[in-house]
C-alpha positions as CSV (number, residue, x, y, z in Angstrom):
1,M,15.2,22.9,-34.1
2,S,16.9,20.4,-31.7
3,T,15.0,17.9,-29.7
4,V,16.0,17.3,-26.0
5,Q,16.8,13.7,-25.3
6,L,15.0,12.7,-22.1
7,E,16.6,10.4,-19.6
8,T,15.4,6.8,-19.7
9,I,14.8,5.0,-16.4
10,D,16.3,1.5,-16.6
11,H,15.4,-1.8,-14.9
12,Q,17.6,-2.9,-12.0
13,I,18.3,-6.6,-12.5
14,G,21.0,-8.7,-10.7
15,G,22.6,-5.6,-9.2
16,R,23.0,-3.5,-12.4
17,A,21.0,-1.1,-14.6
18,T,19.8,-2.6,-17.8
19,H,17.6,-1.9,-20.8
20,G,17.2,-5.7,-21.3
21,A,14.8,-6.6,-24.1
22,S,12.7,-3.5,-23.6
23,T,12.0,-1.3,-26.6
24,R,8.8,0.4,-25.4
25,T,8.8,3.4,-23.1
26,A,6.2,5.5,-21.3
27,P,6.3,9.2,-20.2
28,V,6.9,10.2,-16.6
29,Y,5.4,13.6,-16.0
30,D,5.9,16.5,-13.6
31,P,2.2,16.8,-12.5
32,A,2.7,20.4,-11.4
33,T,3.6,21.5,-14.9
34,G,2.1,18.8,-17.1
35,H,5.4,18.4,-18.8
36,E,7.1,15.1,-19.6
37,Q,10.4,15.0,-17.6
38,R,11.8,11.6,-18.4
39,R,10.9,8.2,-20.0
40,V,10.6,4.8,-18.3
41,L,11.2,1.4,-19.9
42,L,8.2,-0.9,-20.2
43,G,9.5,-4.4,-19.6
44,E,8.8,-7.4,-21.7
45,A,8.3,-11.0,-20.6
46,E,12.1,-11.5,-21.3
47,D,12.9,-8.8,-18.8
48,V,10.7,-10.3,-16.2
49,D,12.3,-13.7,-16.8
50,A,15.8,-12.2,-16.4
51,A,14.8,-10.6,-13.1
52,V,13.2,-13.8,-11.8
53,Q,16.2,-15.9,-12.9
54,A,18.6,-13.5,-11.1
55,A,16.4,-13.7,-8.0
56,K,16.2,-17.5,-8.2
57,A,20.0,-17.8,-8.4
58,A,20.4,-15.4,-5.5
59,F,17.8,-17.3,-3.4
60,E,20.1,-20.4,-2.9
61,S,22.7,-18.4,-0.9
62,W,20.5,-15.7,0.5
63,S,18.0,-18.2,2.1
64,D,21.0,-19.9,3.6
65,T,22.4,-16.7,5.0
66,S,22.2,-16.4,8.8
67,V,19.2,-14.6,10.2
68,T,21.6,-12.4,12.1
69,R,23.3,-11.2,8.9
70,R,20.0,-10.6,7.2
71,A,18.9,-8.4,10.2
72,R,22.2,-6.5,9.9
73,V,21.5,-5.7,6.3
74,M,18.1,-4.4,7.3
75,F,19.7,-2.2,10.0
76,A,22.1,-0.8,7.5
77,F,19.3,-0.2,4.9
78,R,17.3,1.6,7.6
79,E,20.1,4.0,8.3
80,L,20.6,4.8,4.6
81,I,16.9,5.6,4.4
82,V,17.3,8.0,7.3
83,Q,20.3,9.7,5.6
84,H,18.4,10.1,2.3
85,T,14.9,10.8,3.6
86,D,14.8,14.3,2.0
87,E,16.2,13.2,-1.3
88,L,13.7,10.3,-1.5
89,A,10.8,12.7,-0.6
90,R,11.9,15.1,-3.4
91,I,12.0,12.3,-6.0
92,I,8.4,11.3,-4.9
93,S,7.1,14.8,-5.0
94,A,8.5,15.5,-8.4
95,E,6.9,12.5,-10.0
96,H,3.7,12.0,-7.9
97,G,2.9,15.7,-7.2
98,K,2.2,15.3,-3.5
99,T,3.8,17.9,-1.2
100,F,7.3,17.5,0.1
101,D,6.1,17.0,3.7
102,D,3.5,14.4,2.7
103,A,6.2,12.6,0.7
104,K,8.5,12.7,3.7
105,G,5.8,11.2,5.9
106,E,5.4,8.4,3.4
107,V,9.2,7.6,3.6
108,I,9.1,7.5,7.4
109,R,6.0,5.3,7.5
110,G,7.6,2.9,5.0
111,M,10.8,2.9,7.1
112,E,8.8,1.7,10.1
113,V,8.3,-1.6,8.3
114,V,12.1,-1.9,7.8
115,E,12.5,-1.3,11.5
116,F,10.0,-4.1,12.2
117,A,12.0,-6.4,9.7
118,C,15.2,-5.7,11.7
119,G,13.7,-7.9,14.4
120,V,13.5,-10.9,12.0
121,A,15.5,-13.1,14.3
122,E,12.8,-12.8,17.0
123,L,9.9,-12.8,14.6
124,T,10.8,-16.1,12.9
125,K,11.6,-18.1,16.1
126,G,9.9,-21.5,16.0
127,E,8.2,-23.5,18.7
128,F,9.4,-26.5,20.7
129,S,7.6,-29.1,22.8
130,D,9.5,-31.6,24.9
131,Q,8.4,-35.2,25.5
132,V,5.2,-35.1,23.5
133,S,5.4,-38.9,23.7
134,T,8.0,-41.1,25.3
135,D,11.4,-40.0,24.1
136,V,9.7,-37.9,21.3
137,D,10.1,-34.2,20.9
138,L,8.3,-31.8,18.5
139,H,9.4,-28.5,17.0
140,S,8.4,-26.1,14.2
141,F,10.2,-23.5,12.2
142,R,9.4,-21.3,9.2
143,Q,11.3,-21.2,5.9
144,P,11.2,-18.7,3.0
145,L,9.1,-19.4,-0.2
146,G,11.6,-18.5,-2.9
147,V,11.2,-15.7,-5.5
148,C,8.5,-13.2,-4.4
149,A,7.1,-10.3,-6.4
150,G,5.4,-7.0,-5.7
151,I,3.1,-5.0,-8.0
152,T,2.6,-1.6,-6.5
153,P,0.5,1.6,-7.1
154,F,1.5,5.2,-8.0
155,N,0.0,6.8,-4.9
156,F,2.6,5.6,-2.4
157,P,5.7,4.8,-4.6
158,I,8.0,4.1,-1.7
159,M,5.7,3.2,1.3
160,V,3.7,0.4,-0.3
161,P,6.8,-1.4,-1.7
162,L,8.4,-1.0,1.7
163,W,5.4,-2.9,3.1
164,M,6.5,-5.8,1.0
165,H,10.1,-6.3,0.1
166,P,11.8,-5.8,3.5
167,M,9.5,-8.4,5.0
168,A,10.2,-10.8,2.1
169,I,13.9,-10.2,2.1
170,A,14.5,-10.4,5.8
171,T,12.7,-13.7,6.0
172,G,15.1,-15.1,3.4
173,N,13.3,-14.7,0.1
174,T,14.4,-12.8,-3.0
175,F,12.2,-10.1,-4.6
176,V,11.2,-8.7,-8.0
177,L,9.4,-5.3,-7.8
178,K,7.1,-4.0,-10.6
179,P,6.4,-0.4,-9.4
180,S,4.0,2.0,-11.0
181,E,5.3,3.4,-14.3
182,R,3.9,6.8,-13.3
183,D,6.5,7.5,-10.6
184,P,9.2,4.8,-10.9
185,S,12.4,6.6,-10.0
186,V,12.3,6.1,-6.3
187,S,12.4,2.3,-6.7
188,N,15.7,2.5,-8.5
189,F,17.0,4.7,-5.7
190,I,15.9,2.0,-3.2
191,A,17.8,-0.7,-5.2
192,D,20.9,1.4,-4.9
193,L,20.4,1.8,-1.1
194,Y,20.0,-2.0,-0.7
195,K,23.3,-2.5,-2.6
196,Q,25.0,0.0,-0.3
197,A,23.6,-1.8,2.7
198,G,25.3,-5.0,1.6
199,L,22.4,-6.9,0.0
200,P,23.8,-9.4,-2.5
201,D,23.1,-8.8,-6.2
202,G,19.9,-10.4,-7.4
203,V,18.1,-10.4,-4.0
204,F,16.2,-7.3,-5.0
205,N,15.3,-6.5,-8.6
206,V,13.2,-3.8,-10.2
207,V,11.4,-4.3,-13.5
208,H,9.4,-1.4,-14.8
209,G,6.4,-1.9,-17.0
210,D,2.7,-2.2,-17.7
211,K,0.3,-5.1,-18.1
212,V,2.9,-7.1,-20.1
213,A,5.3,-7.2,-17.1
214,V,2.5,-7.8,-14.7
215,D,1.1,-10.8,-16.6
216,A,4.6,-12.2,-17.0
217,L,5.1,-12.2,-13.2
218,L,1.6,-13.7,-12.6
219,D,2.4,-16.6,-15.0
220,H,6.1,-17.2,-14.3
221,P,6.6,-20.7,-12.8
222,D,9.5,-19.6,-10.6
223,V,7.6,-16.9,-8.8
224,A,6.2,-18.3,-5.5
225,A,4.2,-15.4,-4.2
226,I,2.6,-12.1,-5.4
227,S,1.8,-9.0,-3.3
228,F,-0.4,-6.3,-4.9
229,V,-1.9,-3.0,-3.9
230,G,-4.3,-1.2,-6.3
231,S,-7.8,-1.0,-7.5
232,T,-10.4,-3.7,-6.7
233,P,-10.9,-4.9,-10.4
234,I,-7.2,-5.4,-10.8
235,A,-6.8,-7.0,-7.3
236,K,-9.4,-9.5,-8.2
237,Y,-7.8,-10.2,-11.6
238,I,-4.3,-10.7,-10.0
239,H,-5.7,-12.9,-7.3
240,E,-7.5,-15.2,-9.7
241,R,-4.7,-15.4,-12.3
242,A,-1.9,-15.9,-9.8
243,S,-3.8,-18.3,-7.7
244,A,-4.6,-20.4,-10.8
245,A,-0.9,-20.5,-11.4
246,G,-0.4,-22.0,-7.9
247,K,1.0,-18.9,-6.3
248,R,0.4,-17.5,-2.8
249,V,-1.4,-14.1,-3.2
250,Q,-2.2,-11.1,-1.2
251,A,-4.1,-8.5,-3.3
252,L,-5.3,-5.4,-1.6
253,G,-8.0,-3.6,-3.5
254,G,-9.9,-0.3,-3.5
255,A,-11.7,1.6,-0.8
256,K,-14.6,4.0,-0.1
257,N,-13.7,5.0,3.4
258,H,-16.3,6.6,5.7
259,A,-16.0,8.7,8.8
260,I,-19.0,9.0,11.1
261,V,-19.4,12.3,12.9
262,M,-21.6,12.2,16.0
263,P,-23.4,15.2,17.4
264,D,-21.3,15.0,20.6
265,A,-18.0,15.2,18.6
266,D,-15.7,18.2,18.8
267,L,-16.7,19.5,15.4
268,D,-13.6,21.7,15.0
269,F,-11.4,18.8,15.7
270,A,-13.5,16.5,13.3
271,A,-13.5,19.1,10.5
272,N,-9.7,19.7,10.8
273,H,-9.0,16.0,10.5
274,L,-11.6,15.2,7.8
275,T,-10.1,18.0,5.7
276,A,-6.6,16.5,6.0
277,A,-7.9,13.0,5.5
278,G,-10.1,13.9,2.5
279,F,-7.8,16.3,0.6
280,G,-4.3,15.3,1.7
281,S,-2.3,14.0,-1.2
282,A,-5.2,15.3,-3.4
283,G,-7.3,12.4,-2.1
284,Q,-5.1,9.8,-3.8
285,R,-4.8,7.5,-0.8
286,C,-6.4,4.1,-0.3
287,M,-7.1,5.2,3.2
288,A,-8.4,8.7,2.3
289,I,-11.8,9.6,3.8
290,S,-14.1,10.2,0.9
291,V,-17.5,10.0,2.8
292,A,-18.4,11.9,5.9
293,V,-21.5,10.5,7.6
294,A,-23.0,13.3,9.6
295,V,-25.4,12.1,12.3
296,G,-28.4,14.2,13.4
297,D,-27.7,17.7,14.4
298,A,-24.0,17.5,13.5
299,A,-24.6,18.0,9.8
300,D,-25.2,21.7,9.1
301,E,-22.4,22.9,11.4
302,L,-20.0,20.3,10.1
303,V,-20.6,21.1,6.5
304,E,-20.0,24.8,7.1
305,K,-16.7,24.1,8.9
306,L,-15.6,21.7,6.1
307,R,-16.5,24.4,3.5
308,A,-14.4,27.0,5.3
309,K,-11.4,24.7,5.6
310,A,-11.6,23.4,2.0
311,V,-11.5,26.9,0.4
312,A,-8.6,27.9,2.7
313,I,-6.3,25.0,1.5
314,K,-3.3,26.3,-0.4
315,V,-3.0,24.3,-3.6
316,G,0.3,24.4,-5.4
317,P,3.4,22.5,-6.6
318,G,4.4,19.9,-4.2
319,L,8.0,21.2,-3.8
320,E,6.9,24.7,-2.9
321,P,7.1,25.0,0.9
322,D,3.7,26.7,1.5
323,S,1.7,24.1,-0.6
324,E,-0.8,22.0,1.4
325,M,-2.1,20.0,-1.6
326,G,-0.5,19.3,-4.9
327,P,-1.9,18.2,-8.3
328,V,-3.2,14.8,-9.2
329,V,-0.9,12.4,-10.9
330,T,-2.0,12.6,-14.6
331,G,-4.2,14.5,-16.9
332,A,-6.4,11.4,-17.2
333,A,-6.9,11.4,-13.5
334,R,-7.8,15.1,-13.4
335,D,-10.4,14.6,-16.2
336,R,-12.0,11.6,-14.5
337,I,-12.3,13.5,-11.2
338,V,-13.7,16.6,-12.9
339,D,-16.3,14.4,-14.7
340,Y,-17.6,13.1,-11.3
341,I,-17.9,16.7,-9.9
342,G,-19.9,17.7,-13.0
343,R,-22.5,15.0,-12.9
344,G,-24.9,17.1,-10.9
345,E,-25.1,14.7,-8.0
346,G,-25.7,16.2,-4.5
347,D,-25.1,19.8,-3.7
348,V,-21.6,21.0,-4.7
349,V,-20.6,23.3,-1.8
350,V,-17.0,23.7,-2.9
351,D,-16.2,23.1,-6.6
352,G,-12.6,22.0,-7.4
353,R,-13.2,22.8,-11.1
354,E,-13.0,26.5,-10.2
355,L,-9.4,26.3,-9.0
356,D,-7.3,28.8,-11.0
357,I,-3.6,27.9,-11.3
358,E,-1.4,29.1,-14.1
359,G,0.2,26.5,-16.4
360,E,-0.6,23.1,-17.7
361,G,-0.4,21.0,-14.5
362,F,-2.9,18.4,-13.5
363,W,-4.9,20.6,-11.2
364,V,-8.2,20.0,-9.5
365,G,-9.1,21.7,-6.2
366,P,-10.7,20.4,-3.0
367,T,-14.4,19.6,-3.6
368,L,-17.1,19.2,-1.0
369,I,-20.5,17.7,-2.0
370,D,-23.4,17.8,0.5
371,N,-26.6,15.7,0.6
372,V,-25.0,12.7,-1.2
373,T,-27.1,9.6,-1.3
374,T,-26.0,6.0,-1.7
375,D,-27.3,5.6,-5.2
376,M,-25.1,8.4,-6.6
377,S,-21.9,7.5,-8.5
378,V,-19.9,10.0,-6.3
379,Y,-20.8,7.7,-3.4
380,T,-20.6,4.2,-5.1
381,D,-17.4,4.8,-7.1
382,E,-13.8,5.1,-5.9
383,I,-13.0,8.6,-7.3
384,F,-9.5,8.7,-6.0
385,G,-9.3,12.5,-5.9
386,P,-9.9,15.4,-3.6
387,V,-13.7,14.9,-3.4
388,L,-15.4,14.6,0.0
389,G,-19.1,13.7,0.1
390,V,-21.4,14.3,3.0
391,V,-24.2,11.8,3.7
392,R,-26.8,12.7,6.3
393,V,-28.4,10.1,8.7
394,D,-30.4,10.3,11.9
395,T,-28.7,7.7,14.1
396,L,-25.5,5.8,14.8
397,D,-27.2,2.5,14.0
398,E,-28.3,4.0,10.6
399,A,-24.7,5.1,9.9
400,I,-23.3,1.7,10.8
401,D,-25.9,0.0,8.6
402,L,-25.0,2.3,5.7
403,I,-21.3,1.5,6.0
404,N,-21.8,-2.2,6.4
405,R,-23.8,-2.3,3.1
406,N,-20.9,-0.8,1.2
407,T,-18.9,-3.3,-0.9
408,Y,-15.6,-1.8,0.2
409,A,-14.3,-2.3,3.8
410,N,-10.8,-0.9,4.0
411,G,-10.8,1.8,6.6
412,V,-13.4,3.6,8.7
413,A,-13.5,6.1,11.5
414,I,-15.8,7.7,14.1
415,F,-15.6,11.1,15.7
416,T,-17.3,11.1,19.1
417,A,-16.9,11.9,22.8
418,S,-18.8,8.8,23.8
419,G,-16.9,5.7,24.8
420,Q,-20.2,3.7,24.5
421,A,-20.8,4.9,20.9
422,A,-17.2,4.1,20.0
423,R,-17.4,0.7,21.5
424,T,-20.7,-0.1,19.7
425,F,-19.2,1.2,16.5
426,Q,-16.0,-0.9,16.6
427,R,-17.8,-4.1,17.5
428,K,-20.6,-3.8,14.9
429,I,-18.8,-2.3,11.9
430,Q,-17.7,-4.8,9.2
431,V,-14.4,-3.1,8.2
432,G,-10.8,-4.2,8.6
433,M,-9.2,-1.0,10.0
434,I,-11.0,1.3,12.5
435,G,-10.2,4.7,13.8
436,V,-11.8,6.3,16.9
437,N,-11.2,10.1,16.5
438,V,-8.4,9.0,14.1
439,P,-9.5,9.4,10.4
440,I,-6.7,7.5,8.7
441,P,-6.3,4.4,10.9
442,V,-3.2,3.0,9.2
443,P,-1.7,0.5,11.7
444,M,1.8,0.7,12.9
445,A,4.3,-1.7,11.3
446,F,4.1,-4.2,14.1
447,Y,0.4,-4.7,13.3
448,S,-0.9,-5.8,9.9
449,F,-2.6,-3.6,7.3
450,G,-5.6,-4.9,5.3
451,G,-9.4,-4.5,4.7
452,W,-12.3,-6.8,4.3
453,K,-14.8,-7.6,1.5
454,Q,-13.8,-6.1,-1.9
455,S,-10.8,-4.4,-0.4
456,L,-8.8,-7.6,0.1
457,F,-8.3,-10.8,-2.0
458,G,-6.3,-13.5,-0.2
459,D,-5.9,-14.8,3.3
460,H,-3.2,-12.5,4.7
461,H,-3.0,-8.8,5.4
462,I,0.2,-7.0,4.5
463,H,3.3,-6.4,6.7
464,G,3.4,-7.0,10.5
465,P,2.8,-10.5,11.9
466,E,0.7,-11.6,8.9
467,G,3.5,-10.4,6.6
468,I,5.9,-12.9,8.3
469,K,3.4,-15.7,7.8
470,F,2.7,-14.7,4.1
471,Y,6.4,-14.8,3.1
472,T,7.2,-18.0,5.0
473,R,5.8,-21.5,5.4
474,A,5.9,-23.8,8.4
475,K,7.6,-27.1,8.9
476,V,6.8,-29.3,11.9
477,V,9.4,-31.9,12.9
478,T,8.8,-34.9,15.2
479,T,12.0,-36.4,16.6
480,R,13.1,-39.5,18.4
481,W,16.6,-40.7,19.1
482,P,16.3,-44.4,20.1
483,E,19.2,-46.2,21.7
484,S,18.2,-49.4,20.0
485,L,15.9,-50.5,17.2
486,D,12.3,-50.4,18.3
487,A,9.6,-52.5,16.7
488,A,7.3,-50.4,14.5
489,H,3.6,-50.8,14.8
490,M,1.0,-50.8,12.0
491,H,-1.6,-48.8,14.0
492,F,-1.8,-45.0,13.9
493,P,0.8,-43.5,16.2
494,T,-0.5,-42.0,19.5
495,A,1.2,-40.5,22.5
496,T,2.5,-43.0,25.0
C-alpha cells in the first residue's frame, strides 16, 4: 500500500524558499474534512537567526531607500493583493475553515492597512520650528528601528500580519513573520507578492514554527521590536520576555466582548447583528461578541429572536457558496468548545453539539446560552467558538458596571435608539474600542486598533498612527550656523 507524500510548506528567508535547519513538521488540516492536507516546517533557532541576519543585512540599504520608493512598493503590493484577492481567500478558507466571503472580507480589511502605508511620505513628516533662540532652529524626524518581528494567530492569517508588516516595512524596517502553524500557506503567498512588487530580498521573511521559533525571536539580540496578537497568557509572556531583552513590544491579548441591548433598541436589527458578530467565523475572532447584556424588558424577546436566527444558520464547508458558518480550526478547539457547552451552566437554548454534519470535520454549531451569570466559566473564559451567552440586568448603569468589572477590555457595543444612553455608555465604559449599533467596532486603518486591561500589553495600539510611532523612533535636532566662533557658556542653555 503506497503512502501519499504530502507537500511541505517551507520558510521564506532572504527571498527564497528553504528548509533551513528544520527537521520537525506539523500537520495542516482541512477543518471541513478533518484530514491532513499538507505539512509545515517547525523552525529551529538557527532558522530564526538566518531570517534575522537576512533582515539585518537588508536593513542597511532598505532604511536608506527613499520614502517615495518605499511608498511605490506599497502601491504595487496593494495592486497585487487586489488581483489575487479570491485566491488568497480560498487559501485562507481551505486551512482556517471560515467561509470564502468571510475570508475575502479579511483580505480587504488587511489591504486597507497597506493603503494607509502607501501614505508613508506624509505620515512620517517631521516638525520644524524656526528661530527658537537667536539664530537657532529646531526640527524632528523619525527613523526606523531595525529588524522587527510579528507573531500572529490562526484566526486572521492574512489580516493580522497585514496590520504589522506593511507599517514596519513602509517606515524603513525589515521584518520577520512567524505566522500560526495552523494556517501558514497564505504568508508564503504574501512573501511572493512582495517580491513581485519589487521589495528587495531579505526585507520580508517568513519563519514557520512553534514555541521554539517564538522564543528565538524574543531572545534574539538583533530583533528590535515584537508585535503579537493572541491569547492573554501568551501576550503577557511575550511582553515580559521580550521587554526583559530590551525590545519594544506591542502584545494584544484576549477578549470577552459584550454588547448591551437596551429596551428601546430595534431588536430585529440587534439580533441580526449579534448573530453575525457571535457566530461569524465560528466565533473565532478577537472582536466576536460572546456576551449579550440584555437590559430590562429587552431580554425575553431578544433571546427568542437570537434563537430563531441561530437555528437558521447554514453551517457547512467554507468553500461551499451557501455556507454561512464553517468549522472550527482543529479537533482540539472543537473538543474544548463542546466541553464548555456541556458544563450545565445557564440555560442552553440552542445546543451546538446537536449539529449533524457528515464526515470527520471539526464541527460545532451555533450555541445560545441564556441566564448566564458572571461566576460561570462560560462567562469568565474566552471560549473562542460559536457560543453566545445572554446576561440579564435591569439598568444601563448595571450593564456598564458589569462590563467594567471584566478583566478583558478589547471591544464593546451598545444597541440603542437613545443618543443620551449611547453618550453615557461611551464615556463611562472602560474598553478600548466601542461600537454604537455596531457590534464589531474594528477601527479603519487610519485609526489604531487595541484594547485595555488584559487585552493589551505595551504602550502602543496596532496599525494607524500608533503603528507609525511603534515602528519608528524620534530624533530632535537643534541647529545653529554661526558666522564666527561664539564663546560658550557654562550655564544651562536658555532661549535668547
